[in-house]
C-alpha positions as CSV (number, residue, x, y, z in Angstrom):
1,M,76.0,76.1,93.5
2,S,79.8,76.3,93.9
3,R,82.2,79.2,92.9
4,E,85.8,79.4,91.5
5,L,87.5,81.1,94.0
6,A,89.7,84.3,92.2
7,H,93.5,82.7,92.2
8,P,96.6,84.6,92.1
9,Q,98.7,84.0,88.4
10,D,101.2,80.7,88.2
11,E,104.3,82.8,88.2
12,I,103.3,84.5,91.6
13,L,102.9,80.9,93.5
14,L,106.3,80.4,91.8
15,D,107.6,83.0,93.7
16,L,105.8,82.1,97.2
17,A,107.5,78.5,96.4
18,A,110.8,80.2,95.7
19,S,110.7,82.4,98.9
20,Q,110.9,85.2,96.4
21,L,107.8,87.2,98.2
22,D,108.1,89.6,101.1
23,R,106.7,88.7,104.2
24,P,103.6,90.9,103.9
25,H,102.7,88.8,100.2
26,K,103.8,85.6,101.3
27,L,101.8,85.8,104.4
28,V,98.8,88.0,101.9
29,L,98.7,84.7,99.9
30,E,98.8,81.9,102.8
31,A,95.5,83.4,103.4
32,H,94.3,82.2,99.9
33,L,95.6,79.2,99.9
34,E,94.1,78.2,103.3
35,H,90.8,78.4,101.5
36,C,92.1,77.3,97.8
37,G,93.7,73.5,98.1
38,A,93.8,73.6,93.8
39,C,96.4,76.8,94.6
40,R,97.6,74.6,97.7
41,Q,98.7,71.8,95.4
42,R,100.1,73.8,92.5
43,V,102.3,75.5,94.7
44,G,103.7,71.9,96.1
45,E,103.6,71.1,92.1
46,L,106.6,74.3,91.9
47,A,108.1,73.8,95.1
48,A,108.9,69.5,93.8
49,P,111.9,70.5,91.8
50,G,113.1,72.6,94.0
51,G,112.7,69.8,96.8
52,W,114.6,67.0,94.7
53,W,117.7,69.1,94.4
54,L,117.9,69.5,98.2
55,E,117.5,65.9,98.8
56,Q,121.2,65.3,96.5
57,L,123.1,67.8,99.1
58,P,125.4,65.3,101.4
59,S,123.1,65.4,104.4
60,E,125.2,67.8,107.8
61,A,124.5,66.6,111.1
62,P,122.6,69.8,113.2
63,S,125.1,71.6,115.2
64,R,124.9,71.8,118.7
65,E,124.4,76.0,118.8
66,L,120.7,75.1,116.7
67,W,120.3,71.7,119.4
68,E,120.4,74.6,121.9
69,R,118.5,77.0,120.2
70,L,115.2,74.8,119.6
71,E,115.5,72.8,123.2
72,R,115.4,76.8,124.3
73,R,112.3,77.7,121.9
74,V,110.2,74.2,122.8
75,A,110.9,75.1,127.1
76,A,109.5,78.9,126.4
77,P,106.2,79.6,127.3
78,A,103.9,80.2,124.1
79,P,103.1,83.6,123.3
80,V,99.7,85.2,123.4
81,D,97.7,85.4,120.7
82,P,97.0,89.7,120.7
83,F,93.9,89.1,117.7
84,A,90.1,87.8,119.6
85,A,90.2,83.9,119.8
86,H,86.9,85.0,116.9
87,L,88.6,87.1,114.0
88,P,88.1,84.9,110.8
89,L,92.5,84.9,111.3
90,P,94.8,82.5,109.1
91,A,96.4,79.5,110.8
92,A,99.4,81.3,109.9
93,L,99.0,85.1,110.7
94,R,98.6,84.0,113.8
95,T,101.3,82.1,113.8
96,E,103.7,84.6,112.1
97,L,102.5,87.8,114.5
98,A,102.1,85.4,118.0
99,G,103.3,87.8,120.5
100,E,103.2,91.1,119.3
101,R,101.6,93.6,120.9
102,R,97.9,94.1,120.1
103,P,96.9,95.5,116.6
104,R,95.8,100.0,116.8
105,W,93.0,100.1,114.6
106,W,92.3,103.2,113.0
107,S,88.7,104.3,112.0
108,I,88.0,107.6,110.7
109,G,85.9,108.2,108.1
110,L,85.2,104.6,107.0
111,N,81.7,104.5,107.4
112,G,82.1,102.8,110.6
113,G,85.3,100.0,109.5
114,R,88.2,99.5,111.2
115,I,91.6,99.6,109.7
116,T,95.4,98.6,110.9
117,V,99.0,97.6,110.2
118,L,100.0,94.1,111.5
119,L,104.0,94.7,110.2
120,E,106.2,96.4,107.9
121,D,108.3,94.6,105.8
122,A,112.5,96.0,106.3
123,V,113.7,95.2,103.2
124,T,110.8,96.6,101.4
125,K,109.2,99.0,103.5
126,S,105.2,97.6,101.7
127,L,103.1,97.3,104.8
128,L,100.9,94.2,105.5
129,C,97.2,95.2,106.5
130,L,93.9,93.7,108.2
131,G,91.3,95.5,107.5
132,E,86.9,95.1,109.0
133,M,84.0,96.8,107.2
134,P,80.2,96.0,108.3
135,G,78.0,94.9,105.7
136,G,76.6,96.5,103.3
137,R,78.8,99.9,103.1
138,R,81.0,101.8,101.1
139,F,84.8,101.9,101.8
140,P,85.9,105.6,100.4
141,R,86.7,105.7,96.8
142,H,90.7,105.8,96.5
143,E,93.5,105.3,94.4
144,H,96.0,102.6,94.1
145,L,99.5,105.0,93.8
146,G,101.6,101.2,94.6
147,F,99.8,97.8,94.6
148,E,97.8,96.2,96.3
149,Q,97.5,92.3,97.3
150,V,94.1,91.3,99.1
151,T,92.7,87.8,100.5
152,V,89.2,88.3,101.0
153,L,88.8,86.6,104.6
154,A,85.0,86.5,105.3
155,G,82.0,88.3,103.8
156,G,82.8,90.1,100.7
157,Y,82.3,93.1,98.5
158,A,81.5,93.9,95.1
159,D,83.8,96.5,92.8
160,E,84.6,97.5,89.3
161,R,86.1,94.6,88.9
162,G,83.1,92.2,90.4
163,E,82.4,90.5,93.4
164,F,84.9,88.8,96.0
165,L,83.7,86.3,98.7
166,A,86.3,84.3,101.2
167,G,89.0,83.0,99.9
168,D,89.1,85.0,97.0
169,Y,92.5,87.0,96.2
170,A,93.4,89.8,93.8
171,V,95.3,92.4,92.6
172,Y,95.6,96.4,92.6
173,E,97.5,97.9,90.5
174,P,99.2,101.2,90.3
175,G,96.7,104.0,89.1
176,S,93.6,101.8,89.8
177,V,90.4,103.7,91.3
178,H,87.5,101.8,93.5
179,G,85.5,102.3,96.2
180,P,83.9,99.0,97.3
181,D,81.1,98.0,98.5
182,T,80.4,95.2,101.4
183,L,78.4,92.7,100.4
184,D,74.5,93.1,102.9
185,G,75.0,90.5,105.7
186,D,78.2,89.8,107.8
187,P,81.5,92.4,108.0
188,C,84.0,91.4,105.4
189,W,87.3,91.1,106.8
190,T,90.3,91.4,104.0
191,L,93.9,91.3,104.7
192,F,96.0,93.4,102.1
193,R,99.8,94.2,101.3
194,L,100.9,97.9,100.0
195,D,103.6,98.8,98.2
196,G,102.7,102.7,98.1
197,K,100.3,105.1,99.5
198,V,96.6,105.6,98.9
199,R,94.7,108.3,97.9
200,F,91.2,109.3,98.6
201,G,88.9,111.4,97.1
202,G,86.6,113.6,98.3
203,W,86.8,115.9,102.2
204,R,89.5,112.5,102.9
205,G,91.7,113.4,100.0
206,A,91.8,117.3,101.0
207,L,92.3,116.1,104.6
208,Q,94.8,113.6,103.5
209,R,96.7,116.3,101.4
210,I,96.8,119.2,104.5
211,F,97.9,116.2,106.9
212,G,100.0,113.7,105.2
């Protein structure tokens, strides 16, 4: 039986269509769009009025400088993909990060999981992170001090809000607390944006307070 994906709200899709989101949030949403034809169509509908207005503007020939930049880009060697080919990463993310250094993974005390920070937005200071957790494990319980927006890339997890599978998009507000359990089977991969710190409970929280 098919299952309906968990989707972002229309106002978020409108911000995406209007290019009003920071890079981490844009890439998390684009990961959802790769799984969701309905949201891709909705973004197209929301972007259509802006496209119509652009079409009404008088056309202008590209400058010589622009042509020269395009020629240099075409002639340049293809950037190196810093990720292994088998990782379940969206095409838009691979393109965005092409040529970047290989990610550094953090795995201390995460029950076999690992996390890496892919980029930080220069303006909002929000982080784009990639996480992997083996199936049948529990991610340490934690509190979000800022927003988290997440898209599941592969596998799945369950928490107090329900079950989330590949393609699902979820938002955790400041003050929300959860400890997700990954579903049995394949590893759970998530792409997520953080605009505030995460506070762990238990001994992890004590270490965090000492060394953070």
